[in-house]
N, C-alpha and C positions, 0 to 999 in steps of 0.2 A: 151470442153476441160474437161479431167477427173480429178476430185479432189476427193480424198478419205481420210477419217479420220483415218483409221487404217492402217499404212504402212505395206507392206509385205516385207519380206526378200529374198534376193537371185538374181541371175542372173548377167549376164555381160552387163553393160550399155556402149554403144558405142556412143561417143560424137564427132561431127564434128565441127571444129573451124576454122575460116577464117583468123585470125589475129596471126601471128607467125613469128619468124625469125630463120633461120638456124644456127645463131651464138649464140643462147640463152644458158644460163646455169641455174642451180638452186640456184645460188647466189641471195638471196633477194635484194641486192643492186641494181641489173641491170634489175629487172623484169619489163617489160612494156607491153607486149602483152597479149591479152586475152587468148591465149593458156597457157602462163605461169601463169597467175592469176588463172585459173581454176586448174592447176596442183598443184600450191602452196596450194590453200585451200583444195585440196584432201589430201595432206600429212602433212600440218602444220596448226596451228592455230595462229590467231592474238589475241591481248589482248582484243579487242573489235569487235563485229560483227555488221554489218548493216542489220537490218531486213527489212521486207516489210514496206513500208511506210516511210523509212528513219530512223526508230528509232534505236538508238544504244543499242545493247544487250550485257551483259556480256559474255565473252568468257573465255580466260584464266585469265583475271581480273574479280573478282566477283563484286567489286565496286570501286568507285573512288570519291574523294572529294578534294576541294582546300581550301586554306587560303582565307581570305576576299578579297584580290585584285587579285586573280587568278594567282599568280606567283609561288606558290608551290602546286604541285599536288601529292596526295598520293594514290596509287593503292594496293588494297588488292588482292592477287593473289591466284588462286585455288590450293588447296591441294589434294594430291592423284593422280596426273596426272603423267604418265610415257611417256618418249620419245619412239619411235619404237625400240630403242635398249635397252630398260629396264632401262635406267637412269631416275631418278626422276626429275621432273620439279621444279625448285626453282627460287627465285628472281635473282640469279646470271645469270641464262639463259636470263631472260628478260632484264637485264642490258646489258649483252654483245650483244644481238640481236639489241637493240635500238642504242647502241654505233657504230654500223656498219655504221650508217647514219650520223655520226658526225665527225668533225675534217677535217684537211686539206688533209688527205690521203684518205678520203672516196670517193667512186665512186658511191655513192647512187643517185638514181633518185629522192629521196626526202630529199637530203642534205639541200636544201633551207628551207624545212618545219621545219627541226630540227635545223636550224641555231640560233633560239632563245633559245634553251636549253643550260644552262650553267653547269648543274650537273645532274647526274643520280646515285643514290645510292640504294643499297639493304639496307633497314632499318629493315630487319627481314628476316627470311627464306622464307616467302611468302608475303612480303611487299616491295614496291618500291616507292621512292620518287623522283620526277622529278622537278628541279628548272629551272624557266624561267627567261630571261633577262627583261621581261616586262609583264604586264598583258595579258592573253589570256584565256577568258572564254570558248572558244571552242576548246582548245587544245586537249582533249581526242579524237576528230574526226580523228586526224592524225594517231592515233593508230588503226584505222580500216582498213588502207590500206594494200594491198597485200604485199607490200615491207617491212611491219613491222612484218611479220610471225616470230614466235619465234623458234630459233634453239638452240641446245645445246651450252653452254658456251665454248669458245675456238675453235669452229668449224673452220677447215682449208679447208676440202673437202665438200663443200656445195652439190656437185652432189651425194653424197651418199643418199640425200634425207631424212635424219633423221628429224622427227617431232613428234608432238603430235596429228597429225590428224586422221581422220576416216579411211584412207587408208595407206598402205605401198608401197613404191616404188618398183616396180619389174623390169621395164626397162624404158629407155628414150632415144629416138634418136631425137636430136634437129631438128626442122623443118619437122618431119615426124610423130612420134606417141609417146605416153607414155602409160604405163600400170601399174596399181596399183591394190592391192588386199586388201580385207577387214581387218582392224586392229581388231583382236579379243578382245583387251583390251581398246577399244576406251572409253574415259571417258564421252562423250556426250550421254546423253540418248536420244533415239528416233530419232537418225541421222545415216548417212552412212549405207543404207540399202542394197546396191549391194554387191555381192561377189567380184566383180572386175569392174574396170572402164577402158575403152580404150578411150584415147583422140587422135583423128586424126586430122592432119593438112591438110585441103583441102581449098585452096584459092578461087577456082573457084566456084561461087554461083551455077552454073548450075550442076557442079559435086557433090556439097553437096546435092543439091535438089534430084538428081538422086539417090544418095546413100540412102537418106531417103526413098524415093519412093519405092525403090526396097528391103528395109529392110536390107541393108548393115550397116546402122547406125540407132540409135534410136532417135537421136535429133540433131539439127543443129542450130548454131546461124546465125544472119545477113541474114535473108531472104530478097531477092530483093523486095522492095516495089512494083515494077511495076508488079510482078507476084504473089503477096501475095493472091490476090483473087483466082487465080488458085489452090494455095496450099490449101486454105480454102475448096475448093470443092473436093480435093482428098479423097477418101474413106480410113479410117484408119490413117489419118494424121490430127493433130491439130495445127492450127496457134496460137501462143501466142503473143498477142498484148498488150503492157504495155505503157501507156503514162507516161513520166517522164522528165528527165532533159538532155537528149542527144540532142546535136545540131550539125548539119553539117555546115561547114564553109569554107571559104577561108581566108588565113592569109597573111598580108603584113608585111614585116620586116621594122619596123619603123625607123631603124638605117640605112637603105640603100635608095639611090636615086631610084625612085622619091617618096617613101613612107614616107620619112621623112616630106613631106609637108602635113599638115592637109587638105588642099583643095583636094589634090589627093585622100586621104583617104576617105573623105566624097564622092567625085565624084564616087568612086568605089561602096560605099554602095548604091548610088542613081541609079546606072547603072545596077541594077539586078531586075528582075521581080519575086518577092517572090511567088506570088500567082501562077505563071506558074511553079515554081520550086516544090511547093506543089503538084501541079497536076501531073506533068510530071515525077518528080524524086521520089516522095513519093507515088504516086498513091492515094493521098488523106489520106494516113496513117501518118498524122502529121499536123503541123500548121505553120503559118507565125511566124518567129522570128525576133528579132529587134536589132541585132548587139551588144548584151550583154549576158553574160552567166547564169544569174539567172532567171530560169523560174518560173512559178506560183506554181510549186511543192516545191519550197523553201518557208519558212515562211517569208523571208524579200524581196520577189520580189517586184520591183518598178512597179506599174501598171500606172504611170503617164507619162511615157516617150512617146512623140508622135511618131507615127509609121513611120519609114523610108519606103517610098514607091518609086516605079519605076518612075524616072523623068529624061529621057534622056537629055532634054534641060538644066536642071540645072547642070546635070553632065558634060555636054559639056562645059558649061560656067566656071564651076569651075575648069576643067582640063585646059582650055584655060588660066584662070587667073593665074594658077600656072606654066604655061609655058611648059606643057607636052602633049599638044594636039596631037603631032605626035609621042609620046613614044610607043614603042612596049613592051606590058606587057606579059612576059612569065609566064604562069600558069603551075607549075609543079604538076602533078597528077598521081595517080594510083588507082586501086580499093581497096587498103588496108585500106585507112581511112574509107570509107564506100561503100557499094554496090551501083553502080551507080554514083561514084564520077567522072568518065570520061565523062559520059553523062551530068552530072551537069556542068562540066567545059565547055563543048562545048556549052551547052544552055546559060550559063553566057556570053560566047563569042559572041553569037548571040544577047543577050540583049544589051550588051555594044556597039555593032556595031552601034546601032541606035543613041548613043551619040557620034559617031565618035571615040570611044575608041577602040584601037586595041589589043585584047588578043589572044595570040598564045598559044595553048594548047600543053603542052609537056608531052607525057606519059612516065612514068618512070618505072623501074622494080619494082615488087612487094616486092621481098626480099630485105631487107635493106632500105625500104622506110622511116622508123621512124629514122633510124641512119644517113641516107645519105641525104635525101631530106628535112624532116620535121624539120623546124627551121634553115635549112642550106641554104636555097635558098630565093630569095627575095619575092616570091609570090607562095603559094603552098596550096593545099587542106589539110583539117584537119577535126577532129572530136573530140568532147569532151563528154564523158559519165558524169554522175552525180558524185557528191562528197557528203559526209556525212553532210556538212553545207556550209554556204555561205563563211566563212573565208578560208576554205580549197580550194574552187574553186577559190576564187579571189587571194589568196596568191600564189597558184600553178602556175596559168596561167598568172598573170598580174602584180605581185609585183616586186619591185626592188630586194627583196630577191632571186627571182627565174630567174634573168637574168643569162644567160649561161646555163640554164638547161630547165625547163619546159615553161618558158616565151618565147615562140617561136616567138612572134611578136616584141621582144626586146623593148616593150613599157615601158617607164620609166617617170612617171607623178607624180610630187611632190604633188599635191593636192590629187591624188588618194592614194599614199603611206600614207600620213598623216592621211587621212580618214580611211583607213583600219586598220592602227595601233591603232587609237582611238577607232574604233568599237570593237576591241578585248577585250579592257579593260573597256568598257563603262558598268556600272551596271544598268543604267536606260534603260528600255526596249524601250521607244519611242525615246529616243536619239540614241540608237544603230540602231534602224530601219532608222532613218534619215541618219545616217552615211553609212549604207550599200546601201541605195537608191542613196547617192551621188556617191558612188563607181561605181554603175550601170550607172548613168548619164554620168560620166566621160568616161567610156569605150565606151559607145554608141556614145558620141560626138566626142571623140578624138582617140579612140583606133584603133588598127590595124587589127581587126577581122571583116570580113564581114560574119555575121551569118544570112542567109536568112530564115532558116527553123528549127523548133523543130521537131525532128524525133521520132515517136513512135518506141519503142523497138519492133522488129519483130523476133521472134524465132519459130521454128517448132518442133514438136515431134511426135513419133508414138502414137496412141490413147491408146496403152497398157502401156504407162508410166503415172503414177499419180503423181500429185503435191499437195502442200498445197493449202489451200483456196485462199491465196494471194501470188502473184509473186512480188519479189523486183524490184524496178524501178531504182535503182542506176547504175547497169550495166545490160547487157543482161545475159541470162542463169541464171535467178534468182539470180542476183548479183554474178554471176560467181560461184555459189555454188550449181548448180543443181545436182551435183554428190553426195552431202551430204544431199540434202533436198528432192529429188525425189525418186521414187521406181517403180518397175513393179507392175501393178495392178493384182489382183487375177483373 
């Protein structure tokens, strides 16, 4: 893979992305897909950026600090920055942008993460103060998310694409393509090297691979792990493999029968052959996971949980004890969550059959999967990419605060919620570690997520595209910021 220390300027970068929705808009409140995250980071900035290694890097916020109990956070904001319409960036823009995600009328995908914010004030032209209802030492991580990109105060037409990013929106057709051109006044030195970026929505992995091989695109996300070795062997093509925090999973709605029963949930976790999944679905480009979301890439990973392993007989006994031995489990799936998801579901069905568990695989339409299937059906395929810290991952996917939004398993555990809230405000390092370990244990034992595998991030690019020395591991495509971080090699 070509890494080069002196970036070159120019050219049109063509990027193929698999995850998109034809109903998307540029309203940051409703951005969920990888297509939209890439586009938002092209035209807009967040307050904080996640760099390689998961390090939080100042973006539109230059520094931040809190009071002693982490309930009041002060952010110094960058001066001399202009939006693409020439309007200067001030604290009022940051306050407006973050308030989009608060209140009863908000439709934001991160509304639950902002629920603990009681006040946001501009305390100077380039200073903002955020007050929380309780201690949260990891709160700044929320402000790294693509949903929190900054727009001008009082924006009503988000689809104009006004932002402070490295590129200016030229055109956008939802579910098809977007084109942006270089912002000549970009404030960030050493970034946004291309003259233009075209982001193409290409769902089918074979079509993306063909487009890359024939030179129609310069990079693609979500390489099929089973064909990754073939891509490695292609002349002029580089496979980008990054170990990180991404896990593929099957989720059970714990508020619905039969997944309300913890015996059923454990039976399903023991009815899957994880090593077989790593071999056949990931082609070896990953490792066995253990039904909880905090990998060893996080500082507070719990290494002491016994590994759930394939045990058809115990799974059978648990299902019989629960009274659901004859239940027909309908597993809803498409290729949208991850490449190979349909094959993974069918493989799971074969594994479970040895335990007498009947899993019927229902293939769903790709378009609208996140809005119509994910979190809406009792049993469905899913994928989680990384988050900036443990609190963000655990809060967004498993907390009581996220019920009705990102908590797709509808899991509501008193002990977990108590430990999670305590961990946010805990000042003692060892005690905080213990609390996050407890959170992981409770998900592992009682949660509704079957996470059999940690998946390496697999992207691919033309060899004439250069990157930095290190690729970010929180999301694919270099943290969804390849358009800003990469360049054409000389």
